[in-house]
C-alpha positions in Angstrom: -13.0 9.4 23.7 -11.2 8.4 20.5 -12.9 5.1 18.8 -9.9 2.6 16.5 -12.1 1.2 14.1 -10.6 -2.3 13.9 -10.8 -5.6 12.2 -10.2 -9.0 13.3 -8.0 -11.9 11.2 -8.0 -15.4 12.7 -9.2 -18.7 10.5 -10.3 -20.3 13.9 -13.4 -19.1 14.9 -13.3 -19.1 18.2 -10.2 -16.7 18.2 -12.6 -14.5 16.4 -15.0 -14.7 18.7 -12.9 -14.6 22.1 -11.0 -12.0 20.9 -13.8 -9.8 19.8 -15.3 -10.4 23.5 -12.3 -9.1 25.1 -12.2 -5.9 22.9 -15.5 -5.2 23.5 -16.0 -6.1 27.1 -12.2 -4.3 28.6 -11.2 -2.2 25.5 -14.5 0.4 25.1 -11.8 2.7 22.8 -11.8 0.2 20.0 -14.7 -0.1 17.5 -14.6 -4.2 15.3 -16.2 -3.3 12.3 -15.2 -7.0 11.0 -14.3 -10.4 11.5 -12.3 -12.7 9.5 -11.0 -16.1 8.5 -10.2 -16.0 5.2 -6.8 -14.3 3.6 -8.3 -13.4 0.4 -11.8 -12.2 2.2 -9.6 -10.5 4.7 -7.6 -8.1 1.9 -11.3 -7.5 0.5 -11.9 -5.8 4.0 -8.8 -4.1 4.8 -9.3 -2.2 1.2 -12.7 -1.7 2.0 -12.9 -0.8 5.4 -9.7 1.1 5.8 -9.4 -0.3 9.4 -7.4 1.9 12.4 -6.3 -1.3 13.4 -5.9 -5.0 12.2 -5.1 -7.9 15.3 -3.9 -10.7 12.0 -3.4 -14.2 13.6 0.0 -15.9 12.0 -0.5 -19.5 11.6 -3.8 -19.6 9.0 -3.6 -22.3 6.8 -2.4 -22.0 2.9 -1.6 -18.1 3.4 0.2 -17.5 6.6 -0.5 -13.8 8.5 3.2 -12.5 7.3 2.2 -13.5 3.5 -1.1 -11.9 3.9 1.1 -8.7 4.2 3.1 -9.3 1.3 0.2 -9.3 -1.2 -1.3 -5.8 0.4 -1.2 -2.9 -1.5 -2.6 -0.7 1.1 -1.6 -1.3 4.5 -2.1 2.0 6.0 -3.2 0.4 9.6 -1.7 -0.1 12.9 -0.6 -4.1 13.5 -1.2 -6.3 16.0 0.0 -10.3 15.7 -2.2 -12.5 18.0 -0.9 -16.1 18.1 -0.3 -19.2 19.8 3.8 -19.3 19.3 6.5 -17.2 20.3 8.8 -17.5 18.2 7.8 -15.1 15.2 8.9 -12.4 17.4 11.3 -10.8 15.1 9.5 -11.4 12.1 6.5 -9.0 14.0 9.4 -6.6 14.6 10.0 -6.8 11.0 6.5 -6.3 10.4 6.3 -2.9 11.9 3.8 -4.6 13.8 2.9 -2.5 17.2 2.7 -5.6 19.6 2.6 -9.0 19.5 0.1 -10.5 22.0 0.2 -14.9 22.6 -2.7 -17.2 23.1 -4.8 -17.0 25.4 -4.3 -13.3 25.2 -4.4 -11.4 28.2 -6.9 -8.9 29.9 -4.0 -6.2 30.9 -1.4 -7.3 28.4 -4.5 -6.5 25.5 -5.6 -3.2 27.3 -1.7 -2.1 27.2 -2.0 -2.9 23.7 -4.7 -0.6 23.1 -3.6 2.0 25.4 -0.3 2.0 23.0 -2.3 2.0 19.9 -4.3 5.3 21.2 -1.0 7.2 21.9 -0.5 6.5 18.7 -3.6 7.1 16.5 -2.7 10.3 18.8 0.5 11.3 17.4 -0.8 10.5 13.9 -3.9 13.4 14.2 -2.5 16.5 12.7 -0.9 19.0 15.5 -1.1 15.9 18.1 2.4 15.1 16.9 5.4 15.6 14.8 4.6 12.4 12.2 1.4 11.1 10.6 3.5 7.6 10.2 2.7 5.4 13.0 6.5 4.5 13.4 9.4 6.4 14.9 12.1 3.8 14.0 13.1 1.5 11.0 14.4 -1.9 11.7 16.6 -3.1 8.6 17.8 -7.4 8.8 21.5 -8.0 8.7 23.3 -11.5 8.8 23.5 -11.9 12.1 20.5 -9.7 14.0 19.1 -6.8 12.7 20.2 -2.9 12.6 17.4 0.1 14.5 17.9 3.4 14.0 15.6 6.7 14.8 13.5 7.5 10.7 14.3 11.3 11.4 18.0 10.8 11.5 17.7 9.4 8.3 19.1 12.5 5.4 18.4 10.2 2.1 17.3 7.2 0.5 18.7 5.7 -2.8 18.1 3.0 -4.6 20.4 0.4 -6.7 18.2 -1.8 -8.1 16.3 -3.7 -6.0 18.6 -3.0 -3.1 18.4 0.9 -1.2 21.1 2.4 0.1 20.2 5.1 3.7 22.0 7.5 4.7 22.1 8.4 8.1 23.3 12.0 9.6 26.2 10.8 11.4 27.5 9.6 8.1 27.3 6.5 8.7 24.9 4.3 5.5 23.3 0.9 5.7 21.9 -1.7 2.8 18.7 -3.0 2.4 17.2 -5.5 0.8 14.2 -3.6 0.0 13.1 -1.1 -2.5 12.7 2.1 -2.6 9.0 2.2 -3.1 8.6 -0.2 0.2 10.2 2.9 2.1 8.1 5.3 0.3 5.5 3.5 1.7 6.3 3.4 5.8 8.0 6.5 6.0 6.1 9.8 7.1 5.0 11.8 4.3 5.0 14.8 6.0 9.0 14.6 6.0 10.6 12.5 3.1 9.6 13.3 -0.6 10.7 11.3 -3.5 12.2 13.9 -6.2 13.7 11.0 -8.7 13.0 8.0 -9.7 15.7 6.3 -7.9 15.9 9.1 -4.4 13.8 9.8 -1.6 14.6 13.2 1.0 14.8 14.5 4.2 13.2 17.7 3.7 14.9 18.5 6.9 18.2 18.0 5.5 18.0 20.2 2.4 20.5 23.3 2.9 19.9 24.7 -1.0 17.2 24.4 -3.9 18.4 25.1 -6.9 16.3 25.8 -10.1 18.7 25.6 -12.6 18.4 23.2 -15.3 15.4 21.7 -14.3 16.1 21.6 -10.4 18.5 20.5 -8.1 19.0 20.1 -4.1 21.8 20.1 -2.0 21.8 18.3 1.1 23.5 19.6 4.2 26.2 16.3 3.9 27.1 18.6 0.9 25.4 15.5 -2.0 23.8 16.9 -4.8 20.4 15.6 -6.1 19.1 16.3 -9.0 15.2 16.8 -9.3 12.6 14.4 -12.0 10.6 16.7 -14.0 7.4 18.1 -12.4 8.9 17.5 -8.9 10.5 20.7 -8.7 7.0 22.5 -7.7 5.6 19.8 -5.0 9.3 19.9 -3.0 9.1 23.8 -3.3 5.6 23.7 -1.4 6.4 20.8 1.1 9.4 22.9 2.0 7.2 26.0 2.5 4.9 23.8 4.7 7.5 23.2 7.2 9.2 26.9 6.8 8.9 30.0 9.3 9.9 32.5 6.0 8.3 32.3 2.4 10.6 31.1 -0.2 
Protein backbone atom coordinates (compact mmCIF):
# COMPACT_ATOMS: atom_id res chain seq x y z
CA UNK A 1 0.00 0.00 0.00
CA UNK A 2 1.26 3.47 -0.86
CA UNK A 3 2.23 5.72 2.05
CA UNK A 4 2.07 9.50 1.81
CA UNK A 5 4.40 11.41 4.14
CA UNK A 6 2.28 14.21 5.53
CA UNK A 7 2.80 17.47 7.42
CA UNK A 8 0.01 19.15 9.42
CA UNK A 9 0.22 22.94 9.83
CA UNK A 10 -2.33 24.55 12.17
CA UNK A 11 -1.81 27.19 14.85
CA UNK A 12 -4.30 25.45 17.17
CA UNK A 13 -2.96 22.46 19.11
CA UNK A 14 -6.39 20.80 19.23
CA UNK A 15 -6.73 21.21 15.47
CA UNK A 16 -3.37 19.54 14.82
CA UNK A 17 -4.00 16.69 17.23
CA UNK A 18 -7.56 16.06 16.05
CA UNK A 19 -6.56 15.85 12.37
CA UNK A 20 -3.61 13.61 13.29
CA UNK A 21 -5.97 11.29 15.15
CA UNK A 22 -8.44 11.11 12.24
CA UNK A 23 -5.68 10.41 9.72
CA UNK A 24 -4.07 7.76 11.90
CA UNK A 25 -7.40 6.07 12.71
CA UNK A 26 -9.17 6.18 9.34
CA UNK A 27 -6.56 6.80 6.63
CA UNK A 28 -3.84 4.11 6.64
CA UNK A 29 -2.32 5.56 3.47
CA UNK A 30 -1.18 8.62 5.44
CA UNK A 31 2.01 8.77 7.52
CA UNK A 32 2.13 11.97 9.58
CA UNK A 33 5.81 12.94 9.74
CA UNK A 34 5.37 16.30 11.44
CA UNK A 35 3.01 18.82 13.03
CA UNK A 36 3.57 22.52 13.38
CA UNK A 37 1.80 25.68 14.54
CA UNK A 38 4.31 28.41 13.66
CA UNK A 39 4.80 29.60 10.04
CA UNK A 40 8.59 30.04 10.22
CA UNK A 41 8.98 26.62 11.76
CA UNK A 42 6.58 25.20 9.17
CA UNK A 43 8.76 26.49 6.31
CA UNK A 44 11.82 24.77 7.74
CA UNK A 45 9.90 21.53 8.22
CA UNK A 46 8.66 21.62 4.62
CA UNK A 47 12.19 22.13 3.30
CA UNK A 48 13.63 19.48 5.62
CA UNK A 49 10.96 16.76 5.47
CA UNK A 50 9.88 17.28 1.83
CA UNK A 51 6.39 15.90 2.51
CA UNK A 52 4.14 14.40 -0.15
CA UNK A 53 1.16 16.20 1.37
CA UNK A 54 0.63 19.32 3.47
CA UNK A 55 -2.62 19.81 5.38
CA UNK A 56 -2.70 23.58 5.93
CA UNK A 57 -4.92 25.79 8.06
CA UNK A 58 -5.78 29.17 6.53
CA UNK A 59 -6.64 31.50 9.42
CA UNK A 60 -3.44 31.70 11.44
CA UNK A 61 -2.17 34.79 13.30
CA UNK A 62 0.55 37.01 11.78
CA UNK A 63 1.00 34.84 8.66
CA UNK A 64 -2.02 33.06 7.17
CA UNK A 65 -1.92 29.92 5.04
CA UNK A 66 -1.88 31.74 1.70
CA UNK A 67 0.94 34.04 2.82
CA UNK A 68 2.93 31.03 3.99
CA UNK A 69 2.56 29.41 0.58
CA UNK A 70 3.65 32.59 -1.21
CA UNK A 71 6.82 32.68 0.89
CA UNK A 72 7.89 29.17 -0.06
CA UNK A 73 10.55 28.38 -2.63
CA UNK A 74 10.01 24.62 -2.41
CA UNK A 75 6.39 23.69 -3.25
CA UNK A 76 6.69 20.14 -4.53
CA UNK A 77 3.84 18.74 -2.45
CA UNK A 78 0.11 18.17 -2.70
CA UNK A 79 -1.89 20.73 -0.74
CA UNK A 80 -5.09 20.31 1.27
CA UNK A 81 -6.59 23.28 3.08
CA UNK A 82 -8.32 22.62 6.41
CA UNK A 83 -10.29 25.58 7.74
CA UNK A 84 -13.35 26.59 9.71
CA UNK A 85 -14.26 29.16 7.05
CA UNK A 86 -15.93 28.48 3.71
CA UNK A 87 -15.24 31.78 1.93
CA UNK A 88 -11.74 30.89 0.70
CA UNK A 89 -12.80 28.37 -1.95
CA UNK A 90 -11.71 30.39 -5.00
CA UNK A 91 -8.36 31.30 -3.41
CA UNK A 92 -7.82 27.62 -2.63
CA UNK A 93 -8.44 26.71 -6.26
CA UNK A 94 -5.97 29.37 -7.38
CA UNK A 95 -3.39 27.95 -4.97
CA UNK A 96 -3.73 24.58 -6.76
CA UNK A 97 -5.10 22.88 -3.67
CA UNK A 98 -6.12 19.26 -4.16
CA UNK A 99 -9.00 19.70 -1.73
CA UNK A 100 -10.62 22.05 0.78
CA UNK A 101 -11.91 20.56 4.04
CA UNK A 102 -14.13 22.41 6.50
CA UNK A 103 -13.77 22.01 10.26
CA UNK A 104 -15.00 19.98 12.02
CA UNK A 105 -13.53 17.53 9.53
CA UNK A 106 -15.86 14.79 8.31
CA UNK A 107 -14.30 11.32 8.34
CA UNK A 108 -15.99 10.44 5.04
CA UNK A 109 -14.79 13.63 3.33
CA UNK A 110 -11.29 13.12 4.74
CA UNK A 111 -11.16 9.59 3.34
CA UNK A 112 -12.35 10.85 -0.06
CA UNK A 113 -9.61 13.47 -0.01
CA UNK A 114 -6.96 10.87 0.85
CA UNK A 115 -8.22 8.66 -1.96
CA UNK A 116 -7.74 11.57 -4.35
CA UNK A 117 -4.24 12.21 -3.00
CA UNK A 118 -3.26 8.58 -3.52
CA UNK A 119 -4.56 8.63 -7.10
CA UNK A 120 -2.57 11.78 -7.85
CA UNK A 121 0.57 10.32 -6.30
CA UNK A 122 0.24 7.19 -8.41
CA UNK A 123 -0.07 9.32 -11.54
CA UNK A 124 3.13 11.10 -10.58
CA UNK A 125 5.12 7.85 -10.39
CA UNK A 126 7.03 7.17 -13.66
CA UNK A 127 5.11 4.65 -15.72
CA UNK A 128 1.82 5.31 -13.95
CA UNK A 129 0.84 8.55 -15.65
CA UNK A 130 1.75 11.03 -18.33
CA UNK A 131 2.96 13.79 -16.06
CA UNK A 132 5.08 14.37 -12.97
CA UNK A 133 2.89 17.33 -12.07
CA UNK A 134 0.01 16.92 -9.68
CA UNK A 135 -2.41 19.13 -11.62
CA UNK A 136 -3.89 18.73 -15.10
CA UNK A 137 -5.42 22.21 -15.29
CA UNK A 138 -4.34 25.81 -14.95
CA UNK A 139 -6.56 28.48 -13.43
CA UNK A 140 -6.02 32.14 -14.35
CA UNK A 141 -7.90 34.87 -12.48
CA UNK A 142 -9.73 37.41 -14.63
CA UNK A 143 -11.56 40.66 -13.81
CA UNK A 144 -14.92 38.92 -13.56
CA UNK A 145 -13.87 35.47 -12.39
CA UNK A 146 -11.28 33.01 -13.65
CA UNK A 147 -10.43 30.91 -16.72
CA UNK A 148 -9.68 27.18 -16.52
CA UNK A 149 -7.89 25.23 -19.25
CA UNK A 150 -5.99 21.96 -19.66
CA UNK A 151 -2.21 21.96 -19.29
CA UNK A 152 -1.98 19.80 -22.43
CA UNK A 153 -3.60 22.61 -24.46
CA UNK A 154 -0.73 25.03 -23.74
CA UNK A 155 1.58 25.49 -26.74
CA UNK A 156 3.97 28.05 -25.29
CA UNK A 157 4.32 30.83 -22.73
CA UNK A 158 5.98 34.20 -23.24
CA UNK A 159 7.14 36.60 -20.52
CA UNK A 160 6.25 40.29 -20.80
CA UNK A 161 7.67 42.12 -17.76
CA UNK A 162 5.91 40.60 -14.73
CA UNK A 163 3.10 39.13 -16.85
CA UNK A 164 2.93 35.96 -18.92
CA UNK A 165 1.07 35.40 -22.17
CA UNK A 166 -0.16 31.82 -22.57
CA UNK A 167 -0.75 30.59 -26.13
CA UNK A 168 -3.24 27.73 -26.50
CA UNK A 169 -3.65 25.17 -29.27
CA UNK A 170 -6.98 26.70 -30.34
CA UNK A 171 -4.99 29.90 -31.12
CA UNK A 172 -6.49 31.76 -28.16
CA UNK A 173 -4.15 33.50 -25.76
CA UNK A 174 -4.49 34.50 -22.14
CA UNK A 175 -2.53 37.07 -20.15
CA UNK A 176 -1.75 36.10 -16.56
CA UNK A 177 -0.47 38.39 -13.81
CA UNK A 178 2.17 35.81 -12.88
CA UNK A 179 5.84 35.62 -13.86
CA UNK A 180 7.22 33.00 -16.20
CA UNK A 181 9.13 31.55 -13.25
CA UNK A 182 5.80 30.82 -11.51
CA UNK A 183 4.65 28.71 -14.45
CA UNK A 184 8.05 27.05 -14.77
CA UNK A 185 7.58 25.78 -11.20
CA UNK A 186 4.05 24.41 -11.64
CA UNK A 187 4.15 22.98 -15.17
CA UNK A 188 5.17 19.32 -15.69
CA UNK A 189 8.86 19.25 -16.50
CA UNK A 190 8.59 16.23 -18.77
CA UNK A 191 6.57 18.29 -21.30
CA UNK A 192 7.58 21.91 -20.77
CA UNK A 193 11.07 23.35 -21.31
CA UNK A 194 12.35 26.87 -20.77
CA UNK A 195 14.43 27.55 -23.88
CA UNK A 196 14.92 31.27 -23.35
CA UNK A 197 14.61 33.66 -20.41
CA UNK A 198 11.27 34.80 -21.86
CA UNK A 199 9.98 31.56 -23.40
CA UNK A 200 8.67 28.19 -22.21
CA UNK A 201 7.47 25.69 -24.81
CA UNK A 202 5.49 22.46 -24.80
CA UNK A 203 7.69 19.98 -26.67
CA UNK A 204 4.62 18.19 -28.03
CA UNK A 205 3.93 21.23 -30.23
CA UNK A 206 7.42 21.46 -31.78
CA UNK A 207 7.42 21.11 -35.56
CA UNK A 208 11.13 21.61 -36.28
CA UNK A 209 14.44 22.20 -34.49
CA UNK A 210 17.22 24.10 -36.25
CA UNK A 211 20.90 24.16 -35.25
CA UNK A 212 21.57 27.28 -37.34
CA UNK A 213 22.70 30.50 -35.58
CA UNK A 214 22.71 28.94 -32.15
CA UNK A 215 19.45 27.09 -32.54
CA UNK A 216 15.75 27.78 -32.87
CA UNK A 217 12.44 25.92 -32.82
CA UNK A 218 9.47 26.16 -35.13
CA UNK A 219 6.22 25.49 -33.31
CA UNK A 220 3.17 23.90 -34.95
CA UNK A 221 1.44 27.29 -34.85
CA UNK A 222 4.25 28.65 -37.07
CA UNK A 223 6.06 30.64 -34.37
CA UNK A 224 9.85 30.66 -34.61
CA UNK A 225 11.63 30.99 -31.25
CA UNK A 226 15.37 31.43 -30.71
CA UNK A 227 17.01 29.11 -28.18
CA UNK A 228 19.30 30.62 -25.54
CA UNK A 229 22.97 29.67 -25.62
CA UNK A 230 23.49 26.31 -23.93
CA UNK A 231 19.79 25.32 -23.95
CA UNK A 232 19.85 23.44 -27.26
CA UNK A 233 21.47 20.15 -26.08
CA UNK A 234 19.02 19.69 -23.18
CA UNK A 235 16.06 20.47 -25.44
CA UNK A 236 17.19 17.89 -28.01
CA UNK A 237 17.62 15.28 -25.26
CA UNK A 238 14.15 16.04 -23.93
CA UNK A 239 12.62 15.63 -27.38
CA UNK A 240 14.53 12.37 -27.88
CA UNK A 241 13.00 10.99 -24.67
CA UNK A 242 9.53 11.53 -26.13
CA UNK A 243 10.32 10.37 -29.66
CA UNK A 244 10.09 6.88 -31.17
CA UNK A 245 12.89 7.68 -33.66
CA UNK A 246 16.30 9.27 -33.15
CA UNK A 247 17.05 12.86 -34.04
